[in-house]
N, C-alpha and C positions, 0 to 999 in steps of 0.2 A: 560772868565777870571778866573784864579785860584789864590787863596790866601791861605796861611797857617799860622795859629796862634796857638801857643802852641801845635804843632804837630797835629792840627785838620785842615784838608784840606777842603776848601769851593770852590765849582765850581759855578760860576755865569754865567747866560745867560739871554738875554732879547730879546723878540719878540714883543715888544710894542712900540708905538710912545712916550709914556710917559717914564719918567726916574725914576727908583726905587733906593732906598738907597743901597749902596754897602758895601764893607769891612770897610771903614773908619767910616761909620755911625752905622752899626749894627754887625760888625765883632766881637767886644768884647762881645756883648750880646750873640751871638751864642757860643762863647768860654765858657762863664759862664754856659749856658744851657748844653753844652756837659759835662763840669766838674761836674755839679750837677746831671744830669739825665742819661747820657750815657758815663761814663768815659772810657769805652773800645772801643767806636766807634772812627773811624779814619777820617771820612769825611762825607760831606753832599752836596747836590746840590740844588740850589735855582734858579728858572726860573720865569721871569716876562713875562706875556702874556696879550693880550687884551681880551675883553669879548667874541669875536667870538671863539677864541681858547679854552677859559675856558668852554664855553658852550658845545663845542664838547667833551672835556674831561669828563665833568660832565655827559653828556648823555651816553658816551661809558662805563664809569666805575661805575656809580651809577644809571643809568636809569632815571636821572632827566634832562629834556630838558630845562635848563635855566642856566645862568651864576651864579657863586658864587665867594666869595672873595679868598678862599684858598682851595687847595686840597693837601692831604698828601699821599705819596706812600712809606710805610715802606719797607725796604730791609731786606732780610734774608740771609746774607752771611754765607757760610760754615766755619767751624773751620779751622784756618790757612790761610784763604783768607783775602783780604782787607776788613776791617770791615766798610763797607759803611752803614750809618744809614738809608738813604732814600732820597727821593726827595720832595721838597716843590714847588708847583706851585701857584703863586699869580697873581690875576688879578689887574693890576694897575688902570684901569678905575673904577672898583668896589671899590677899596680902596680909590680912590679920592672922589667918591660920599659919602662914609660913613664918611670920614674925615670931609667933609663939613657939613654933617648932625650932627656930634658930636662936631663940632667946634674945631677940632685939626688939626695938620699938617699931611701931607701924611706919613711922616716918623714915626710919633707917632702911626698912625693907623697900619702901617706895622710892627712895633715892637710888637704890640699886636697879629697880625696875625702870626708872626714868633713863638712867645711863644706858641700860640694855636696849630699851626701845629707841632711844635717840640714835644709837649706832645702826639699828635697822633702818631708820629713816635716811641715814646717810649711805645706805647701800651694802652694809655688812650683813652677812648671813652665816650663822654658826652651823646651819644644817648642810651647808655646801662646802665650807672650808675645813681645814684640818686643825681647828682649835684657835686660829689667829684672833677671831673676834672676842672670845672669852678671855684670852690673855690680855688683849688691849683694854677690855672692860675692867679687869683687875688693876691695870696700870692707872686708868682714869679714877677709879675709886680711891686708890692710895693718894693720888695727886690732888684731887678736888675735895675729898672728904677727910683726908688725913686719918683714915681708918683702914683696917684690914678688910679686904673684899669678902662678901658673903659667898657661900658655896652655891653656885648655880646648879651644879649636878645634883645636889641634895634636894633642891626645891623642885626641879622639873623632872627628876628621875632620868636625866640625860647626862651622858658623859661627852667630853670633847671628842669630836670625830665621829659621833654616832649619827646614823642616818634614819630617815623615815621611809619605810617600805610600804607600798600600797598593795594589798592583797587583791585576789580576784573578786571577792565579795564586796570590795569597796572600802573595807576597814584598813586602818593604818597601824603599823607596829614599829617600834624603835629597835633597830639592830645595831650591834657594835662589833668591834674586832674584825674578824675575817668576813663575817656576813656583810658588814658595812663596806669593806674594801671590794668584795665581789659585786655588790650593788652598784658602786661607783664605776667599776670596770664595765659592767653590763650596760650602764647608761651611756658611757663613752662609745662603746661598740655600736650601740643602736643609733647614736647621732652620726657616726662616721659612715654608716652604710648608706649607699645611694638608694634613693627611692626608685624602685622599678615600676615602670608604667605597664599596666596590664592591658594587652591588646586583645580585644574581644574578637573571637573567630567569626568570620562572615557566615551568615546563614545561607545554606544552599537553597536556591530557588526551586520550589516544588512545582512540578507540572500540574496544571489544573486537572482535577479529576473529571472524567466523562460523566455527564449527568445522565439521568434516566432517559431512555428513548429507544429507537429501533437499533438493533445490533448491526454492526458492520457486516457487509456482504463479503463472504469469503469466496474469492475467485479460485476455482479449481484449476490446477495445472493441466494444460492440454497435452495430449499424447503426441509424439512425433509424427505418427501416421495421419492424424487429423490435421496437423499443421501442414503436412505435405499435400493433402487433398485440397486445402484452401489455397495453397501456393500455386497449383497447376490450374490454369483457366479451362473452362469447358469449351469444347469445339461445337460451333453451330452447324447443323446439317442443312445445307441449301436444297431448296426444292428443284426438281429437273425442269429445265426450260423446254417450251414447245417449239415447233418448227415454223409457226406462222409469224410473219413479220407484220406487224400492224403499222 
């Protein structure tokens, strides 16, 4: 299904048994977000999925083999092309669980997720900042929804300023406090270090081995006496001449 509000196109799709809010429920919220955060954008797509599909996407794109509530896929259209902002994928079963946990309706939970995902599409990242994104999200919830913001740290098990650390075995853990500060410092040091080019040592040329065959002749050193004998020429003995003149 496609809708268009204030020249902002919204593509809706659903692959879940549950039903998610559509254009009548959160269409105006998306138009307000576009006007405030991305006035040059012309469209967005929102897909509702189940936990199985969300887990697959989360594993393929983030390396985390578990479901999550929302994933954001920013688009980077070229100049002159249709300015598609990006895609938001929302897990309705996860949103239903968190809505019950927080004591709110499913639509109210998805409103918070849409604001959260929209900020990601605009370049915000709460995993890299010091809590600025979540603070801005709370401001937008109060302004556009006229309600108190939902607790993101309660839903995601994440606190503002927390970081994701990748272990040697490939798994990821969330660290906070001093561990998060040390991780950021380590990443900055790693980026600032110049990359050293490793020069491979030249291999020494090996002399070809002598193949099988006759051994070399060893010339024995000559004694000085033998050398002296060869050096003095022999005198020729002339025969005695006769007295007859022929």
